[in-house]
C-alpha positions as CSV (number, residue, x, y, z in Angstrom):
1,M,9.9,11.6,-18.3
2,S,13.5,10.3,-18.3
3,E,16.2,9.2,-15.9
4,S,17.5,12.8,-15.8
5,N,14.0,14.2,-15.4
6,P,11.8,11.5,-13.7
7,G,8.3,12.0,-12.7
8,A,9.1,10.4,-9.4
9,W,11.8,8.6,-7.5
10,A,10.2,6.3,-5.0
11,V,11.2,4.1,-2.0
12,D,9.4,1.0,-1.0
13,L,9.2,0.9,2.8
14,H,8.2,-1.5,5.6
15,P,7.1,0.4,8.7
16,T,8.4,-2.2,11.1
17,N,11.6,-3.3,9.4
18,Q,12.7,0.2,8.4
19,W,11.3,2.2,11.3
20,D,14.5,4.3,11.5
21,F,14.4,5.3,7.9
22,N,15.5,9.0,7.5
23,F,12.7,10.6,5.4
24,E,14.3,14.0,5.5
25,K,17.6,12.7,4.2
26,A,15.8,10.8,1.5
27,I,14.1,14.1,0.3
28,Q,17.4,15.9,0.4
29,D,18.9,13.1,-1.8
30,G,16.2,13.6,-4.4
31,W,13.6,10.9,-3.5
32,T,10.1,12.2,-4.0
33,D,7.8,9.4,-3.1
34,F,7.4,6.8,-0.3
35,F,5.4,3.6,-0.9
36,I,4.6,2.2,2.5
37,K,3.4,-1.3,3.2
38,T,0.0,-0.8,4.8
39,S,-1.4,-4.3,5.1
40,E,-0.9,-8.0,4.5
41,G,-3.6,-10.5,4.9
42,P,-5.8,-11.8,6.2
43,Y,-4.1,-15.2,5.9
44,R,-6.0,-18.4,5.7
45,D,-6.0,-18.7,9.5
46,G,-7.6,-15.2,9.7
47,S,-4.5,-13.5,11.1
48,V,-2.9,-10.4,9.6
49,L,0.6,-9.0,9.6
50,P,0.8,-6.6,12.6
51,L,2.3,-3.2,11.7
52,P,2.6,-1.4,15.0
53,G,3.3,2.3,14.6
54,L,2.0,2.5,11.0
55,P,0.1,5.8,11.4
56,Q,3.2,7.4,13.0
57,F,5.4,6.1,10.2
58,V,3.1,7.6,7.6
59,K,3.0,11.0,9.4
60,R,6.8,11.1,9.5
61,A,6.9,10.5,5.7
62,E,4.4,13.2,5.1
63,A,6.1,15.7,7.4
64,A,9.3,15.2,5.4
65,G,7.5,16.5,2.3
66,G,7.3,13.4,0.1
67,R,4.2,12.0,-1.6
68,V,3.0,8.9,0.2
69,G,1.7,5.7,-1.3
70,L,-0.1,3.1,0.8
71,Y,0.0,-0.4,-0.5
72,P,-1.6,-3.7,0.4
73,Y,0.4,-6.9,0.1
74,L,-2.1,-9.4,-1.4
75,V,-2.3,-12.9,-0.1
76,E,-4.7,-15.8,-0.7
77,S,-7.1,-15.7,2.2
78,F,-9.3,-18.6,1.0
79,D,-8.5,-21.8,-0.9
80,K,-11.4,-21.9,-3.3
81,A,-13.3,-18.6,-3.1
82,L,-10.6,-16.4,-4.5
83,A,-12.9,-13.5,-5.0
84,N,-13.5,-13.5,-1.2
85,S,-9.7,-13.3,-0.8
86,G,-9.7,-10.0,-2.6
87,K,-12.6,-8.7,-0.6
88,A,-11.0,-9.7,2.7
89,N,-7.7,-8.1,1.6
90,A,-9.4,-4.9,0.5
91,E,-11.4,-4.6,3.7
92,H,-8.3,-5.1,5.9
93,Y,-6.3,-2.6,3.7
94,L,-9.0,0.1,3.9
95,R,-9.2,-0.3,7.7
96,R,-5.5,0.3,7.9
97,V,-5.7,3.3,5.4
98,E,-8.3,4.9,7.6
99,Q,-6.0,4.6,10.6
100,C,-3.5,6.6,8.5
101,G,-5.8,9.4,7.6
102,G,-7.7,8.0,4.7
103,I,-7.1,7.5,0.9
104,D,-7.4,11.0,-0.3
105,R,-4.2,12.3,-2.1
106,R,-2.5,9.0,-1.6
107,L,-0.8,6.9,-4.2
108,V,-2.2,3.3,-4.3
109,M,-0.6,0.2,-5.8
110,P,-1.1,-3.5,-4.8
111,D,1.9,-5.8,-4.3
112,F,1.3,-9.5,-5.1
113,E,4.8,-10.8,-5.9
114,D,4.3,-14.3,-4.3
115,C,1.0,-15.2,-5.8
116,H,0.3,-17.3,-8.9
117,R,-0.7,-15.3,-11.9
118,D,-4.2,-16.6,-12.2
119,T,-4.8,-16.2,-8.5
120,T,-3.3,-12.7,-8.5
121,S,-5.5,-11.5,-11.3
122,R,-8.7,-12.6,-9.6
123,T,-7.6,-11.5,-6.1
124,S,-6.4,-8.0,-7.2
125,T,-9.4,-7.5,-9.4
126,S,-11.7,-8.3,-6.5
127,L,-9.7,-6.0,-4.2
128,L,-10.0,-3.1,-6.6
129,Q,-13.8,-3.7,-7.1
130,T,-14.4,-3.9,-3.4
131,A,-12.3,-0.9,-2.5
132,T,-13.7,1.3,-5.3
133,S,-17.3,0.4,-4.4
134,R,-16.8,1.6,-0.8
135,R,-14.6,4.6,-1.3
136,S,-14.1,7.4,-3.8
137,W,-10.4,7.0,-4.5
138,S,-8.6,10.1,-5.6
139,T,-6.4,9.6,-8.6
140,C,-2.9,10.9,-8.7
141,R,-0.8,11.0,-11.8
142,I,2.9,10.6,-11.4
143,G,4.9,12.6,-13.9
């Protein structure tokens, strides 16, 4: 794998903020993968980020011929029970993934850029444990 021969060229997309993204043009320009924000939350007040049109956005990406990744944006849902935050995030993420046709053949990566390192580690570990205990995730090697 090198810059001249990459395993993948990916675009990070938000289905609401970038609704008009031209997937076909991106494929023509050499992009191979689309990582789509699939969930955020629940927040401490129990709300989640609404992403209307998410399943249609994912279908458009797939129809263009790119590989699709669905990612959760991890947040702290609970003050003290951080393991519960991961579980809550995972459950919400998996519900959204099911709305988009399931996890099979999908690339998966969590996004936790605003979290503290210690919190992130416990939340993302809990998310992975919860998700893998409930689903058989397909693995996909890039490159």
